[in-house]
N, C-alpha and C positions, 0 to 999 in steps of 0.2 A: 235233941228232937232234930231232921234229916228233913226236908221238906223240899220239893221242888220246880223248879225256875221257870219261868214260859223260855222257850228259845230266843236269844236277839243276838241281831248282828246290828249294830252302830257300827262299824269300823271297815262295815263287807263281808271283804271271805278274811280280814288280817281276824287269824285267835286269837284272845290271854297270850301272853307270856309269865302271868305270874297274879295271884289273886290273894284280897291278904285281909283280913277283917278284923272290925272295930272293936277295940276291946272291950266292948259294951257288945256289941254283937249287933247295930242297929244301923251301921255302913257297910257295905262291899266298897272294897280301893283295887278297880279292874285295871291294868298295865298288860296293855297290846305288840306285838309285838313291833308292830306298824312306829312302835311310839308314844303310845295321846294314852292318856288315864283319867278313867271313867269311874263317876263314883256311884254307887246304890244304894238307894235310902231302901232296908229289907221290910221296911214297914210298907212303906205308899210302894214299893214295887218301881219309883220312879227311879228315870236311868236319867245321868246330867255329866258332862265334860265340862269340870272346872279353870277355867282364865291359871291356867299353871304358865309363865317364864319357863318355855323350854314346849311345850304341846310341839310333837310331833320329832322329838329326840332324846326324847326318858327313856331311863333302862331300869330302873329300878325305884321301888317306892314300896316306903311303911311306917307304920302306927309307932305312936313315941307319945307313949298316955291317951286321955282320951280322946284329945279332939288337934289333937297334934300330925298332920299324913306329911315325914321326909320321900324328895322324890329326887331323884337325881342326875341329871341327861346324857348323854353323850360326850359335851361342846363343856361344859360348866364345869361339874359336879355337882355334890349335894345342894336342895335347895331346905 
């Protein structure tokens, strides 16, 4: 089922660079061009900016398994 979500812009004019869905579909990781990562809970619609070393310099994000979200930044690589 495809559901339309309400518009949001937590990073102002910056648009998403990548969007990754958790394997169980419960969360969406949204990486913005300004290098920040936000997580949206699908059920509640809550949007959070997790504390991750490298926020503001992130270049990639991907889910590995149900609970592991790996990120990479442009300074030190994968985390």
